[in-house]
Every structure is written in C-alpha cells, then in structure tokens.
C-alpha positions as CSV (number, residue, x, y, z in Angstrom):
1,M,-8.0,-13.6,-27.1
2,K,-5.2,-14.6,-24.7
3,I,-5.4,-12.4,-21.6
4,A,-2.8,-12.3,-18.8
5,I,-4.0,-10.5,-15.6
6,L,-1.4,-9.7,-13.0
7,A,-2.2,-8.5,-9.4
8,S,-0.9,-8.5,-5.9
9,E,-4.1,-10.0,-4.4
10,G,-7.2,-11.8,-5.5
11,A,-10.1,-13.4,-3.7
12,P,-10.9,-16.1,-2.6
13,Y,-7.2,-16.8,-2.2
14,I,-6.0,-13.6,-0.5
15,K,-7.5,-10.2,-0.1
16,S,-7.0,-6.9,1.7
17,G,-9.6,-4.7,0.0
18,G,-11.5,-3.9,-3.2
19,L,-8.7,-5.0,-5.5
20,G,-9.0,-8.5,-4.2
21,D,-12.8,-8.5,-5.1
22,V,-12.1,-7.2,-8.6
23,M,-9.5,-9.9,-9.2
24,E,-12.1,-12.5,-8.2
25,A,-14.8,-11.3,-10.5
26,L,-13.2,-9.7,-13.5
27,P,-11.1,-12.7,-14.7
28,S,-14.2,-14.9,-14.4
29,A,-16.3,-12.5,-16.4
30,L,-13.7,-12.3,-19.1
31,A,-13.4,-16.0,-19.2
32,R,-17.1,-16.4,-19.9
33,I,-16.7,-14.5,-23.2
34,E,-16.3,-17.1,-26.0
35,G,-12.8,-17.3,-27.4
36,N,-11.0,-15.9,-24.4
37,E,-8.1,-17.7,-22.6
38,V,-7.6,-16.0,-19.2
39,V,-4.6,-16.5,-17.0
40,L,-4.3,-14.8,-13.5
41,F,-0.9,-14.4,-11.8
42,L,-0.7,-13.8,-8.1
43,P,2.2,-14.0,-5.5
44,Y,2.4,-17.2,-3.6
45,Y,2.1,-15.8,-0.1
46,K,2.6,-17.9,3.0
47,K,-1.2,-17.7,3.7
48,I,-1.9,-19.3,0.3
49,K,1.0,-21.7,0.4
50,Y,0.0,-23.3,3.7
51,N,-3.8,-23.2,3.1
52,P,-4.9,-26.8,2.7
53,A,-7.9,-25.8,0.7
54,I,-5.7,-24.4,-2.1
55,Q,-4.3,-27.2,-4.1
56,T,-1.4,-26.5,-6.5
57,E,1.2,-28.3,-8.6
58,L,4.6,-27.0,-9.7
59,A,4.5,-26.1,-13.4
60,L,8.1,-24.8,-13.9
61,Y,10.7,-22.6,-12.3
62,C,13.4,-20.2,-13.5
63,S,16.0,-17.7,-12.3
64,V,15.1,-14.0,-12.4
65,S,17.6,-11.2,-12.7
66,L,16.9,-8.3,-10.4
67,G,19.7,-5.8,-10.6
68,W,22.7,-7.8,-9.5
69,R,20.6,-10.5,-7.9
70,Q,19.6,-13.9,-9.2
71,Q,16.3,-15.0,-7.6
72,Y,14.4,-18.2,-7.8
73,A,10.9,-18.0,-9.2
74,G,8.6,-21.0,-9.1
75,L,5.3,-21.2,-11.0
76,L,2.5,-23.1,-9.1
77,R,-0.6,-24.0,-11.1
78,L,-3.9,-24.0,-9.2
79,K,-5.9,-27.2,-9.4
80,G,-9.7,-27.5,-9.3
81,R,-10.9,-24.1,-10.5
82,N,-13.7,-24.6,-13.0
83,D,-14.7,-21.2,-14.3
84,G,-12.2,-21.1,-17.2
85,V,-9.6,-19.0,-15.4
86,Q,-6.1,-20.6,-15.0
87,V,-4.6,-19.2,-11.8
88,Y,-0.8,-19.3,-11.3
89,F,1.1,-18.4,-8.2
90,V,4.6,-17.0,-8.3
91,D,6.7,-18.6,-5.6
92,N,9.7,-17.1,-3.8
93,D,10.1,-17.8,-0.1
94,Y,12.4,-14.8,0.5
95,Y,9.8,-12.3,-0.8
96,F,6.5,-14.0,-0.1
97,G,6.9,-17.2,1.8
98,G,8.2,-16.2,5.3
99,R,5.9,-13.2,6.1
100,D,3.0,-13.3,8.5
101,G,0.2,-10.9,8.8
102,A,-0.7,-8.3,6.2
103,I,0.1,-8.6,2.5
104,Y,1.7,-5.1,2.4
105,G,3.7,-3.0,4.8
106,D,7.2,-4.5,4.7
107,L,10.2,-2.2,4.2
108,D,11.2,-4.0,1.0
109,D,7.7,-3.9,-0.6
110,S,9.1,-2.1,-3.6
111,E,11.7,-4.8,-4.2
112,R,9.2,-7.6,-3.6
113,F,6.8,-6.4,-6.2
114,A,9.4,-5.4,-8.7
115,F,10.5,-9.0,-8.5
116,F,6.9,-10.2,-8.9
117,S,6.5,-8.1,-12.1
118,K,9.7,-9.3,-13.7
119,A,9.2,-12.9,-12.6
120,C,5.8,-13.0,-14.3
121,L,7.3,-11.9,-17.6
122,D,10.2,-14.4,-17.2
123,L,7.8,-17.2,-16.4
124,M,5.5,-16.4,-19.3
125,K,8.5,-16.5,-21.5
126,R,9.7,-19.8,-20.1
127,M,6.2,-21.4,-20.5
128,N,6.0,-19.9,-24.1
129,F,2.7,-18.2,-23.2
130,I,2.4,-15.0,-25.4
131,P,-0.7,-13.1,-24.4
132,D,-2.4,-10.7,-26.7
133,V,-3.0,-8.4,-23.7
134,M,-1.5,-8.0,-20.2
135,Q,-3.7,-6.2,-17.7
136,C,-1.8,-4.9,-14.6
137,N,-3.3,-3.5,-11.4
138,D,-2.0,-0.8,-9.1
139,W,1.6,0.0,-8.2
140,Q,2.5,-3.6,-7.2
141,T,2.4,-4.6,-10.9
142,A,3.3,-1.2,-12.3
143,M,6.8,-2.4,-13.4
144,V,5.2,-4.8,-16.0
145,P,4.6,-2.3,-18.8
146,T,8.0,-0.7,-18.3
147,Y,9.9,-4.0,-18.3
148,L,7.8,-5.2,-21.2
149,R,8.8,-2.2,-23.3
150,A,12.4,-2.0,-22.2
151,M,13.5,-5.6,-22.0
152,Y,10.9,-8.1,-23.3
153,R,9.6,-6.6,-26.5
154,D,11.5,-9.1,-28.7
155,F,9.7,-12.1,-27.1
156,F,6.3,-10.3,-26.8
157,P,6.3,-8.3,-30.0
158,G,2.5,-7.9,-30.4
159,T,1.5,-8.0,-26.7
160,R,-0.3,-4.8,-25.5
161,C,-0.3,-3.7,-21.9
162,M,-3.1,-2.0,-19.9
163,F,-2.4,-0.5,-16.5
164,T,-5.4,0.0,-14.2
165,I,-5.3,2.4,-11.3
166,H,-7.5,1.3,-8.4
167,N,-6.1,3.7,-5.9
168,I,-3.6,6.4,-6.8
169,E,-2.7,7.2,-3.2
170,Y,-0.2,4.3,-3.2
171,Q,2.3,4.7,-6.0
172,G,5.3,2.5,-5.4
173,W,8.0,5.0,-4.3
174,A,11.6,4.0,-3.8
175,H,14.9,5.9,-3.4
176,G,16.8,7.0,-6.5
177,G,19.4,4.2,-6.3
178,F,16.7,1.7,-6.6
179,F,16.7,2.2,-10.4
180,D,20.2,0.7,-10.8
181,D,20.4,-1.5,-7.8
182,V,17.1,-3.4,-8.2
183,L,15.3,-2.5,-11.4
184,G,18.3,-2.9,-13.7
185,L,16.6,-1.0,-16.5
186,P,18.4,0.6,-19.5
187,W,19.4,4.1,-18.6
188,E,17.0,5.7,-21.2
189,Y,14.1,4.7,-18.9
190,R,15.4,6.7,-16.0
191,G,13.3,9.7,-17.0
192,C,10.0,7.9,-17.0
193,M,10.7,6.4,-13.6
194,D,12.1,9.5,-11.9
195,M,10.0,11.8,-9.8
196,H,11.7,14.4,-7.6
197,G,14.9,12.4,-7.5
198,S,13.1,9.2,-6.5
199,V,11.7,6.2,-8.3
200,N,7.9,6.2,-8.8
201,M,6.7,2.9,-10.3
202,M,3.2,4.1,-11.0
203,K,4.5,7.1,-13.0
204,G,6.6,4.7,-15.1
205,A,3.5,2.5,-15.8
206,I,1.4,5.5,-16.8
207,E,4.1,6.6,-19.3
208,T,4.9,3.2,-20.8
209,A,1.5,1.3,-20.8
210,D,-0.4,1.2,-24.1
211,M,-3.6,2.2,-22.2
212,V,-4.3,3.5,-18.7
213,T,-7.7,2.8,-17.0
214,T,-9.3,3.6,-13.7
215,V,-12.2,2.0,-11.9
216,S,-14.8,4.6,-12.8
217,E,-15.3,7.3,-15.5
218,T,-15.5,10.2,-13.1
219,Y,-12.4,9.1,-11.2
220,S,-10.4,9.1,-14.5
221,R,-11.3,12.8,-14.9
222,E,-10.7,13.7,-11.3
223,L,-7.2,12.3,-11.4
224,M,-6.2,15.3,-13.6
225,Y,-6.7,17.6,-10.6
226,P,-4.2,17.9,-7.8
227,Y,-6.9,17.4,-5.1
228,Y,-7.3,13.7,-6.2
229,A,-4.0,12.8,-7.9
230,H,-1.5,12.8,-5.0
231,G,1.1,14.5,-7.1
232,L,0.6,12.7,-10.4
233,D,-1.9,15.1,-11.9
234,S,0.5,16.4,-14.6
235,I,1.6,12.9,-15.5
236,I,-2.1,11.8,-15.8
237,S,-3.0,14.8,-17.8
238,S,-0.1,14.2,-20.3
239,A,-1.5,10.6,-20.7
240,A,-5.1,11.7,-21.1
241,W,-5.1,10.5,-24.7
242,K,-4.8,6.9,-23.5
243,L,-6.8,7.2,-20.2
244,T,-10.4,6.0,-19.7
245,G,-12.5,4.8,-16.8
246,I,-14.5,1.5,-16.5
247,T,-16.8,1.3,-13.5
248,N,-16.5,-1.9,-11.6
249,G,-19.3,-4.3,-11.1
250,I,-20.2,-6.4,-8.0
251,D,-20.5,-10.2,-7.5
252,V,-24.3,-10.4,-8.0
253,N,-24.2,-14.1,-7.2
254,T,-22.6,-13.7,-3.8
255,F,-24.4,-10.5,-3.0
256,N,-27.9,-11.7,-4.0
257,P,-30.8,-11.1,-1.6
258,L,-32.7,-14.0,-3.2
259,T,-30.1,-16.6,-2.4
260,D,-27.9,-15.0,0.4
261,P,-27.7,-17.7,3.2
262,A,-26.9,-15.0,5.7
263,L,-30.3,-13.5,5.5
264,P,-33.3,-14.6,7.7
265,V,-35.6,-14.1,4.8
266,N,-34.7,-14.0,1.1
267,Y,-36.4,-11.7,-1.4
268,N,-36.2,-10.1,-4.8
269,A,-37.5,-7.1,-6.6
270,E,-41.1,-8.5,-6.6
271,S,-41.1,-9.5,-2.9
272,F,-38.8,-6.9,-1.3
273,V,-41.4,-5.0,0.7
274,A,-42.2,-8.0,2.9
275,G,-38.7,-9.4,2.7
276,K,-36.9,-6.3,3.7
277,A,-39.4,-5.6,6.5
278,A,-38.7,-9.1,8.0
279,C,-34.9,-8.6,7.6
280,K,-35.1,-5.1,9.2
281,A,-37.0,-6.5,12.3
282,K,-34.5,-9.3,12.7
283,L,-31.6,-6.9,12.3
284,Q,-32.9,-4.4,14.8
285,Q,-33.2,-7.3,17.3
286,E,-29.7,-8.6,16.5
287,V,-28.0,-5.2,17.1
288,G,-30.1,-4.2,20.1
289,L,-32.3,-1.5,18.6
290,P,-36.0,-1.3,19.2
291,V,-38.1,-3.0,16.5
292,K,-39.8,0.0,14.8
293,P,-40.9,-0.9,11.3
294,D,-41.8,2.7,10.4
295,T,-38.6,4.3,11.7
296,P,-36.0,4.5,8.9
297,L,-32.9,2.6,9.6
298,M,-29.8,4.3,8.2
299,V,-26.7,2.1,7.8
300,M,-23.0,2.1,6.9
301,V,-20.7,-0.9,6.3
302,T,-17.3,0.7,6.0
303,R,-13.7,1.0,7.0
304,L,-13.6,3.7,9.7
305,A,-11.2,6.0,7.9
306,G,-11.3,9.8,7.4
307,H,-11.6,9.7,3.6
308,K,-14.8,7.7,3.9
309,G,-16.6,10.9,5.0
310,L,-17.0,9.9,8.6
311,D,-16.0,13.4,9.8
312,L,-19.2,14.7,8.1
313,L,-21.3,12.1,9.8
314,C,-19.7,12.9,13.1
315,Y,-20.5,16.6,12.5
316,I,-24.2,16.0,11.8
317,A,-25.0,12.9,13.8
318,R,-26.4,14.5,17.0
319,K,-28.3,17.2,15.2
320,L,-29.8,14.6,12.9
321,L,-30.9,12.4,15.8
322,W,-32.4,15.3,17.7
323,E,-34.4,16.6,14.7
324,E,-35.4,13.4,12.8
325,D,-37.1,10.1,13.6
326,C,-34.5,7.7,12.5
327,Q,-32.0,5.0,13.7
328,L,-28.3,4.6,12.8
329,L,-26.3,1.4,12.5
330,I,-22.5,1.4,11.9
331,L,-20.4,-1.7,11.1
332,G,-16.6,-1.5,10.7
333,T,-13.2,-1.0,12.3
334,G,-10.5,1.5,11.7
335,E,-9.2,4.7,13.1
336,K,-9.6,4.9,16.9
337,Q,-11.1,8.4,16.9
338,F,-14.1,7.1,14.8
339,E,-14.4,3.8,16.8
340,Q,-14.6,5.9,20.0
341,F,-17.0,8.4,18.6
342,F,-19.6,5.9,17.4
343,T,-19.2,3.8,20.5
344,E,-19.9,6.9,22.6
345,L,-22.8,7.9,20.3
346,A,-24.4,4.5,20.8
347,A,-24.1,4.9,24.6
348,E,-25.7,8.3,24.4
349,F,-28.5,7.2,22.1
350,P,-29.0,3.5,23.0
351,D,-32.5,3.3,21.4
352,R,-31.4,5.1,18.2
353,V,-27.8,4.1,17.5
354,A,-25.9,0.8,17.3
355,A,-22.1,0.6,16.6
356,K,-20.6,-2.7,15.8
357,I,-16.8,-2.2,15.8
358,T,-15.9,-5.5,14.2
359,F,-15.6,-7.2,10.8
360,N,-18.4,-9.6,10.1
361,L,-19.4,-10.6,6.5
362,G,-22.7,-12.2,7.6
363,L,-23.8,-9.1,9.5
364,A,-22.7,-6.9,6.6
365,A,-25.1,-8.8,4.3
366,R,-27.9,-8.5,6.9
367,I,-27.3,-4.8,7.2
368,Y,-27.5,-4.3,3.4
369,A,-30.8,-6.2,3.5
370,G,-32.3,-4.7,6.6
371,G,-31.3,-1.1,6.1
372,D,-33.6,1.5,4.5
373,I,-31.0,4.1,3.7
374,Y,-27.3,3.6,3.0
375,L,-24.9,6.5,3.9
376,M,-21.7,6.9,1.9
377,P,-20.4,10.4,2.1
378,S,-16.8,9.6,1.0
379,K,-14.4,12.4,0.4
380,S,-13.1,10.5,-2.6
381,E,-14.1,7.1,-4.0
382,P,-12.3,5.6,-7.0
383,C,-15.3,3.3,-7.6
384,G,-16.9,2.0,-4.4
385,L,-18.7,-1.3,-4.1
386,S,-20.9,-0.8,-1.0
387,Q,-23.3,1.6,-2.7
388,M,-24.0,-1.0,-5.4
389,N,-24.3,-3.8,-2.9
390,A,-26.8,-1.6,-1.0
391,M,-28.9,-0.9,-4.1
392,H,-28.9,-4.5,-5.1
393,Y,-30.5,-5.3,-1.7
394,G,-33.0,-2.4,-2.1
395,T,-31.3,0.0,0.3
396,V,-31.4,3.6,-1.0
397,P,-28.0,5.3,-1.0
398,V,-27.1,8.9,0.1
399,V,-23.7,9.6,-1.4
400,H,-21.2,12.4,-2.1
401,A,-21.1,12.9,-5.9
402,T,-17.5,11.9,-6.4
403,G,-15.7,9.1,-8.4
404,G,-17.7,5.9,-8.8
405,L,-20.4,7.2,-6.5
406,K,-21.3,9.8,-9.1
407,D,-21.3,7.3,-11.9
408,T,-23.4,4.6,-10.1
409,V,-25.9,6.8,-8.2
410,P,-27.5,9.4,-10.5
411,P,-29.5,11.8,-8.3
412,C,-33.2,11.6,-7.6
413,D,-35.4,14.7,-7.3
414,E,-37.3,15.4,-4.1
415,N,-40.1,13.0,-5.3
416,G,-37.6,10.1,-5.7
417,E,-37.9,10.1,-9.5
418,D,-35.4,9.8,-12.3
419,G,-32.3,8.8,-10.3
420,L,-31.2,6.0,-8.0
421,G,-30.4,7.8,-4.8
422,F,-29.7,11.2,-3.1
423,T,-26.5,13.0,-3.7
424,F,-24.6,16.1,-2.5
425,Q,-22.0,18.0,-4.5
426,S,-19.9,20.0,-2.0
427,Y,-18.0,18.1,0.6
428,N,-19.4,19.6,3.8
429,G,-21.6,18.6,6.6
430,D,-24.5,20.9,5.8
431,D,-24.9,19.6,2.3
432,F,-24.7,16.0,3.5
433,M,-27.3,16.8,6.1
434,A,-29.6,18.3,3.5
435,A,-29.3,15.2,1.3
436,V,-30.1,12.9,4.2
437,K,-33.1,14.9,5.1
438,R,-34.4,14.8,1.5
439,C,-34.2,11.0,1.7
440,L,-35.8,10.9,5.1
441,H,-38.6,13.2,3.9
442,L,-39.4,10.9,1.0
443,Y,-39.4,7.9,3.4
444,H,-41.8,9.5,5.9
445,C,-44.1,11.4,3.5
446,N,-44.3,9.4,0.3
447,R,-43.6,5.7,1.1
448,P,-44.9,4.5,-2.3
449,A,-42.4,6.7,-4.1
450,F,-39.6,5.5,-1.7
451,R,-40.5,1.9,-2.5
452,A,-40.6,2.6,-6.2
453,L,-37.0,3.9,-5.8
454,Q,-36.0,0.8,-3.9
455,E,-37.4,-1.4,-6.7
456,R,-35.6,0.7,-9.3
457,D,-32.4,0.2,-7.5
458,M,-32.8,-3.5,-7.2
459,R,-33.5,-3.9,-11.0
460,Q,-30.2,-2.2,-12.0
461,D,-27.6,-4.5,-13.7
462,F,-24.5,-4.1,-11.5
463,S,-23.0,-7.4,-12.7
464,W,-19.5,-7.7,-14.2
465,N,-20.9,-8.5,-17.6
466,V,-21.1,-4.8,-18.6
467,P,-17.5,-3.8,-17.4
468,A,-16.1,-7.0,-18.9
469,S,-17.6,-6.1,-22.3
470,R,-16.0,-2.6,-22.0
471,Y,-12.6,-4.2,-21.1
472,M,-12.9,-6.3,-24.2
473,D,-13.6,-3.2,-26.4
474,L,-10.5,-1.6,-25.0
475,F,-8.4,-4.7,-25.6
476,H,-9.5,-4.8,-29.2
477,R,-8.7,-1.1,-29.6
478,M,-5.2,-1.6,-28.2
479,L,-4.6,-4.5,-30.6
480,C,-5.7,-2.5,-33.6
481,R,-3.2,0.3,-32.9
C-alpha cells in the first residue's frame, strides 16, 4: 500500500511536542509492514535547512496557486534514512525559511500551513506519486482533505484521506475573507469551512475526510461533549459514523530500561527490583534528596501547565507531605505560577521535595527509572505518553481516568490486582489524594504486591506495532468503501 503522511513536525528533524514523537514512530512502524511504501512530508524549516546533520537533495519544484498568489515550492529528498520511510521536505523561504525560534506562533500561520497542504498535493501530482491513503495530522494539514475533494480528485481518483486529531484545542482559525483571499476554494465548500463567520480548517477536515481518528479511544468519545471539544462537539457528533480512536504507542527502543544509556544501571522485568533500587538511590543523590530506599519517590515529568492537573497537586501537596512518608520530584518548565509553587515547596520541604525547573531528556529517563510512583492527574489528555514511559520503566502510575490515560491505565483494586495503576474519576483534589494514598498504602503495606504490579506494567506491549496494525485495518476499510 502507498501511504503519504503529512505533518507540521516530526522527530528527529523538528519537534515541539507529542505530534513530533508520533511522526517519528508511526511512519517507521507502517514501513515495517510488508508491502507498504511510506512517504512523510514535512515543512523545510530553517532549523532543518541549516542543520548539517540533515542531508537532502532537490527532487523537483513547482509553482503553487494560493488564492491570487503564485508561490514557489521545492521538494527536498532526505538522504540516508534506512528504515524504509522516504522523507520529503517542502521548501519555501517566505513561509518556512526565514523564521527563528518556535515552529508555530506567527501571525500568518494559517496561510503558511494552507500553503503546505496545497503544496504537498501539487508536488505529489508533479512527481506522479498517487498514494492509496493520505494521513493528515492536526489543523496544520487540515486543508489536505478539503483540497483533495474540491480540486484534486481527478488526479487522485482512488486516494482516501484520513484526518487525525491530536489536540482539538488548536483548530486553524482565520477570518472570513481568508476563504477567497488565500484558500481559493470553489464556493460550494464555504459551508464546510465556515464557523461563526470565520474559517475553521479543522471543521473542514472533519467534514471532508473519509475517516477521522483521534489518538485514543476514550478521547474520540469525549470529543462529542462540549467540555472537551472546544466548540466542535456538534461537528464531531455529526461525523461519529467515521470517527474512531487509536491509542498511540511509545518508542520502546529509545525508552528501554535495558539499553537506555542515560541510566546508571540497566534492568528489565526480571531484574527490575535491584535495578530500580540502584537507579532510585542515584537519582535521589542527583537531585539532592536523602537516599531512603523504603520511602516511596513520587515523580512527574511534565509541562507545567494547568491542564496537566498541577492545580490538583498544588492543592494536596502539603497535606500529603504532612500525612505520608514520601518524597516528591518534579521535572519541567511552563507557567510561572507552577514553577514558583514547586520551587517554594522544595525550599519548604528540602528533604522531601525536589523541583528541577528545566528540560533535560537524560534526567527525565532517570526519573522514569528511579521513581516508584508516577503522578499524572491531567484534566484532559488526548493520549499521553508519559504514563506509558513510566510503566515501561516499572514506575506505577496514578492518573485521572480521562482520554488515553483511561485507555492505557486500567484501575487496580486496593491489593494492586487486575489493573495497571491507580485512577480517580472526578477531577478534584480529594479524589486525587485518595488515589495517591491507595497507591502509597500498597507500597508501604504490601511490597510484594506492589512489585508484582511493577512487573505487570513492564511486561505490557506499548510498542507502535499494535497501533500500526490498527491504522492498516482502517486504511483497508477506507479503500473498500
């Protein structure tokens, strides 16, 4: 099967969040399936263009019509990748070449990514590459299914298009005049793009794609409710017949406690008791906490943002530290109020709390390995990767049962049996506190059961093989319609 994947970021070339991780792992997993030809299209950002480690060659170029504009689009072929994925970068200095800093956040982001979407279609047409399936990701490539249906169907008559929502909060809004001035679509598509008099690219993709997916099964159902959908609940509900969820995997080769070079001691599910004990002691030393092997170390590796549930942790932190024998370690950067809170908490409890307000991948891996309990009380979580990373390293999660957290962390009972972690249903501090205390009680009072839970977590298959197989099932279903 010929598969074209389009995204605004993809590791290891450029990444700002979870989408970049998915675009590193999913194409590779699909390419490992016999008979697949996988092509990945990314913008040719300045950070990529001038990175000497990324070697490319010009494949072709063309002119792209964008409203009344005629814009250059170059297609750069990546050299040296050996996993079966052919990566192409779409070049245009005006939109992608002269910008420093973040990938997103420019005032003309809507125009930049409308160009990228249309340029990918023009370049595929120019290179005579007709995929069986196009898979598009988030609002930055949301124009692909609409352009495909409105203007490119003659050249791609049998191509089906899947649109995947990673985060519905960002939808690709533009003013009403954007439809004519930039998009240049036939007038009959105005309705599917219009929302409250403005253009909403994600709405257009939901209505015109052959199939819509999200990054977990529970999140796909949650998006039909106003609380989660950021205004698109009625649009999602009307497309429920073509909506499904596929829970992401993690890179089990990179995040592997048996081979991770960042760890002081490597281990697996057979040797984790001694291995994690050694990693915990080294971690406590590294972050300035007393080395106490029998004191549970609770950890978080997170962006310090409100929707990550940090308000709940702030609410319970002091009471938890007063009432329980435990340590707390936080790694991350973000909103100043949370940075300040955890910095002050660490100063107030220097022997119990460590706050590392920084971004450090090596330390993150050591935290996954050295922690006993992983806290993830997110208000909403489309999929979440940290809880799966933590379990893969044998760290027991305590999570809010929402989105991908609900799908990947079935709840244990008070004896640590049946599930993979501890969960709470209602988003409030008291319920979060109760879940943490259940986990701490198991740790203190039934260590063999806690270790059995750790081993069960480590033996789960969180690889991309299962999600890739589900994507293939959906691709075949689309092609059979």
